[in-house]
C-alpha positions as CSV (number, residue, x, y, z in Angstrom):
1,M,-3.0,-28.4,70.7
2,S,-5.9,-27.2,73.1
3,N,-9.0,-28.6,71.3
4,Q,-7.2,-31.1,68.6
5,K,-6.1,-34.8,69.4
6,I,-2.6,-34.8,69.9
7,R,-1.5,-37.6,67.2
8,V,1.0,-40.0,68.5
9,L,2.5,-42.8,66.6
10,A,4.6,-45.3,68.3
11,L,7.7,-47.4,66.5
12,F,8.1,-51.0,68.0
13,H,11.0,-53.3,67.4
14,S,9.0,-55.9,69.6
15,R,5.6,-56.9,69.7
16,E,5.5,-56.8,73.6
17,F,6.2,-53.3,73.7
18,E,3.6,-52.6,70.9
19,S,1.1,-54.4,73.1
20,E,2.0,-52.8,76.1
21,I,2.0,-49.2,74.6
22,T,-1.3,-49.9,73.0
23,A,-2.9,-51.0,76.2
24,V,-1.5,-47.7,78.0
25,M,-2.5,-45.5,75.1
26,D,-6.1,-46.8,74.3
27,K,-7.0,-45.6,77.9
28,S,-6.4,-42.0,77.0
29,P,-9.2,-40.9,74.2
30,E,-7.0,-37.2,73.5
31,F,-4.8,-39.0,71.4
32,L,-5.1,-40.3,68.2
33,F,-2.9,-43.4,68.2
34,S,-1.1,-45.9,65.8
35,C,1.7,-48.3,66.1
36,K,4.1,-49.3,63.1
37,C,7.1,-51.9,63.1
38,A,10.2,-49.8,63.2
39,G,11.9,-52.3,61.2
40,S,10.0,-52.0,58.2
41,L,12.0,-50.6,55.0
42,D,9.5,-47.8,54.6
43,I,9.4,-46.1,58.2
44,I,10.6,-43.1,57.3
45,E,8.3,-42.3,54.6
46,S,5.5,-43.9,56.7
47,A,5.7,-41.6,59.9
48,A,6.5,-38.5,57.5
49,A,3.4,-39.0,56.0
50,D,1.3,-39.5,58.8
51,E,2.7,-36.1,60.2
52,P,2.4,-37.2,64.0
53,D,2.8,-34.6,67.0
54,V,5.1,-37.1,68.9
55,L,6.9,-39.9,67.6
56,L,7.5,-42.9,70.6
57,L,10.6,-44.8,69.3
58,E,11.2,-48.1,71.4
59,S,15.1,-48.1,71.5
60,C,17.3,-51.1,70.6
61,F,19.9,-50.9,73.8
62,S,21.8,-53.5,72.6
63,D,25.8,-53.6,71.7
64,D,25.0,-51.7,68.4
65,T,22.9,-48.3,69.3
66,S,23.5,-47.3,65.8
67,S,20.1,-48.0,64.3
68,T,18.0,-46.2,67.1
69,I,20.6,-43.1,66.3
70,R,19.9,-43.6,62.7
71,I,16.1,-43.9,62.5
72,G,15.9,-41.4,65.4
73,R,18.0,-38.8,63.5
74,T,16.2,-39.3,60.2
75,L,12.8,-39.0,62.3
76,R,13.7,-35.8,63.6
77,F,15.0,-34.3,60.1
78,R,12.1,-36.0,58.2
79,T,8.9,-34.8,60.4
80,R,8.3,-32.0,63.1
81,A,7.7,-34.9,66.0
82,R,8.7,-34.6,69.2
83,L,11.0,-37.8,70.0
84,I,10.4,-39.7,73.0
85,L,12.9,-42.6,73.4
86,I,11.6,-45.8,75.2
87,G,13.8,-48.3,76.4
88,A,15.8,-50.4,78.9
89,C,19.2,-49.5,78.9
90,A,22.0,-51.3,80.3
91,K,24.3,-48.6,80.0
92,Q,23.6,-45.3,81.0
93,Q,26.4,-43.7,78.3
94,D,24.6,-45.4,75.7
95,M,21.2,-43.7,76.7
96,I,22.6,-40.0,76.9
97,N,24.7,-40.7,73.4
98,I,21.2,-41.8,71.8
99,C,19.4,-39.2,73.4
100,R,21.8,-36.2,72.5
101,Q,22.3,-37.6,69.1
102,T,19.3,-38.0,68.3
103,F,17.5,-34.9,69.6
104,A,15.3,-36.4,71.6
105,S,12.6,-34.7,73.4
106,G,12.6,-37.2,76.3
107,Y,13.6,-40.7,77.4
108,I,11.5,-43.3,79.6
109,S,12.3,-46.7,80.7
110,K,9.9,-49.6,79.8
111,K,9.1,-49.9,83.5
112,Q,7.3,-46.1,83.4
113,L,4.9,-46.7,80.2
114,Y,2.3,-46.1,82.6
115,I,3.4,-42.3,82.7
116,I,3.6,-41.7,78.5
117,P,0.1,-40.2,78.4
118,D,1.0,-37.4,81.2
119,F,5.0,-37.1,79.7
120,I,3.1,-36.7,75.8
121,R,0.8,-34.1,77.5
122,D,3.9,-32.0,79.0
123,A,6.4,-32.4,75.7
124,C,3.1,-30.9,73.6
125,R,3.1,-28.0,76.0
126,G,6.4,-27.0,75.6
127,N,10.0,-27.4,77.1
128,T,10.0,-30.1,80.0
129,P,12.9,-30.5,82.1
130,Q,14.2,-33.5,80.2
131,Q,14.0,-31.8,76.7
132,I,16.0,-28.8,78.0
133,M,18.4,-31.2,79.7
134,I,19.0,-33.2,76.2
135,R,18.7,-30.0,74.4
136,E,22.0,-28.5,76.7
137,L,23.8,-32.0,76.1
138,S,23.9,-31.5,72.3
139,L,25.1,-28.2,72.6
140,S,27.6,-28.6,75.3
141,Q,30.2,-29.8,72.9
142,L,30.0,-26.1,71.4
143,T,32.2,-23.0,72.3
144,S,30.4,-20.1,73.8
145,A,31.1,-18.4,70.8
146,E,29.9,-21.1,68.5
147,R,26.2,-20.8,70.7
148,T,26.3,-17.1,70.4
149,V,26.6,-18.0,66.1
150,L,23.7,-20.6,66.7
151,N,21.4,-18.4,67.9
152,I,22.1,-16.1,65.3
153,L,21.7,-18.5,63.2
154,L,18.5,-19.2,64.5
155,G,17.0,-16.0,64.4
156,N,18.3,-13.9,67.2
157,R,20.0,-10.4,67.3
158,D,23.4,-10.3,66.1
159,E,25.5,-8.8,68.4
160,L,28.8,-10.7,67.5
161,R,32.0,-8.6,67.0
162,S,33.8,-11.5,65.2
163,S,34.9,-11.0,61.2
164,P,32.6,-12.9,58.9
165,K,35.5,-15.6,58.1
166,T,35.2,-16.5,62.2
167,V,31.7,-16.6,61.9
168,A,31.9,-19.1,58.9
169,N,34.1,-21.4,60.4
170,Q,32.2,-21.4,63.7
171,K,29.1,-22.2,61.4
172,T,30.9,-25.2,59.7
173,S,32.3,-26.3,63.2
174,I,28.7,-26.2,64.6
175,F,27.1,-28.1,61.9
176,R,30.1,-30.8,62.2
177,K,30.0,-31.0,65.6
178,L,26.1,-31.5,65.9
179,G,26.0,-33.9,63.0
180,I,24.0,-31.3,60.7
181,K,24.6,-31.0,57.0
182,N,23.2,-27.3,56.4
183,L,21.0,-24.3,57.9
184,S,17.8,-25.9,56.9
185,E,18.7,-29.1,59.0
186,L,19.5,-26.6,61.7
187,R,16.5,-24.7,61.8
188,H,14.6,-27.7,61.5
189,I,15.9,-29.5,64.4
190,F,16.1,-26.2,66.5
191,H,12.5,-24.7,65.6
192,N,10.8,-26.6,67.9
193,Y,13.4,-27.8,70.3
């Protein structure tokens, strides 16, 4: 991404957020920035067609966090973009669950919008501390044997001495625990995560 502009797509739920994020992003000429309503019916197709490098998703931290999780996960499966969640979370556990289940690259509160350009730059350079922690949160539910199988599935050397049946069972368990359907989805999520 050295000389190319970073393509950033912000998905908003509230018009207030749209104007706040636009005001911050318009000051950074190294980004190709656009905004779309996260509630529109074609948002997933539209976001995939835009091929952003980074998706900013305004999180709805209400009593029902399922819509943010559903949109975030679908966007991660359909794009190669890093997902950064932005919101104000009343319950710490909700924020942790949303970050973990969407395979997010980071979380910023709405009070921290002024740091978003630096946050995006860092996320595009490589693994940030937040991204590493969220990834580890996602993988913390796996046993050490399942993590070894995961690494093999992601292309690392096979030093496992388990039977093919045991490996197959661990693979199924990995998919179930992570909410991933198949090897293609697993590789898509963890290729750049």
